[in-house]
Every structure is written in C-alpha cells, then in structure tokens.
N, C-alpha and C positions, 0 to 999 in steps of 0.2 A: 598660342604664344604671342606675346605682345611685340609689335614691330617697334624697333628703335631706330632713330636717326642720329648719326654721329657727324657733327659739323666738321671737326678737324681731327685727323689722326696723323701720327708720324710713325715712320718705321722704328724710331727710337722708343715708342710706347710698347712695343712687343715684349722686350726683355723684362721690364718691371712688371708687366701684366702676367707674363708666364711665371715669374718668380712667385708672385702672390698666389697664383693658381696652384702652384706646386707646394704651397705652405711655407715658402721662404720669404724673408724680408727683401724689399726693394731697397736699393741704395739711394740715399738722399742726393748723392752727387751724380746720379744717372740723368742723362739728357731727357729721357722720356718720362711719361707719367703712367700710373696704373689706370687703365681704361675701366673705371668703376661702372660706367653705364651699361656694360655688357653683362654684369652680374645682377642677379636678383637681390632684393633687399634681404631676403632670408639668408642667401649665401654670404652677403657682407656682414650680417649679424653673427653668423656662425664662424666666419673666417675673416675678421676685419684685417685689412692690409696692415702689415707691420713694416717698419723701416729701420735701417741701420744707417749710420753716417756714411760708410763707404765699404766696398769690398776690396778696395785698394790695400795691398799688403797682406791679405789673407791667403795663406797657402796651406794646402793639405796634401798629404801623400797620395790619397786617392779619394774618390767620391763614394766609396763603399759605406762610409759612416753616415751619409746623408740619405734619409728615407722619408717618405710621406705616403699617405694613402687617402683616397677619396672614395666615398661610398658610391654605389652604382647609380643612385638617383642623381647625385651631383654630376657624375660623369655623363649621364644621359642628358642632363640639362645643358651642360657645356657643349656637347656634340650638337644638340639642336640649335643652339645659338650660333655655333660656327657654321652649320649648314645654312641657316637663315642669312648669315653674312656673306655666304658664298665661298668660304675658305675650304670647306670640304664637301664632297658629293655624298 
C-alpha cells in the first residue's frame, strides 16, 4: 500500500468524504471538501465525486429509499486505508 501524507484536514472534510464514499453527492455549500487523496485513481474513475448545490431544504419521510453498495474489494481497500491512517484497528 502506498503511504500518503495529507498536509491539512479539517473535521468538516469528513461529511463530504463519507457522502462520496457512500455513493451520494457532496453539497457544494458544505464547509469541508472531499478528501480525494485517500482514494485510489481507480476508485475515483469508477466513482467520481458528484456534487449538488445544497442539501438545504431536502426532506424525506425516511432513509429507507436511500441505498448503495460497494464491492468487497472496494470495502477492503477502504478498510486498509483507514487502518493505515490510524482510524481503525
């Protein structure tokens, strides 16, 4: 696994990054950014980050209609990166 160094991260970067990882668009009005450096070029080609203007005013009765799936290889790669960054053991 290639070691990466991230110069500056903010707590605000987590939400847009998790949204993209979940297959959902990040909001252009969010304070944070998608941390593209943690994803492989292959992942970004397969799942390029998408954006919407804002989640402001979007209401749903439930989240049951929201679904996404990642293949086992992608999940494994994300887990390895999170371990390398010290987020999980």
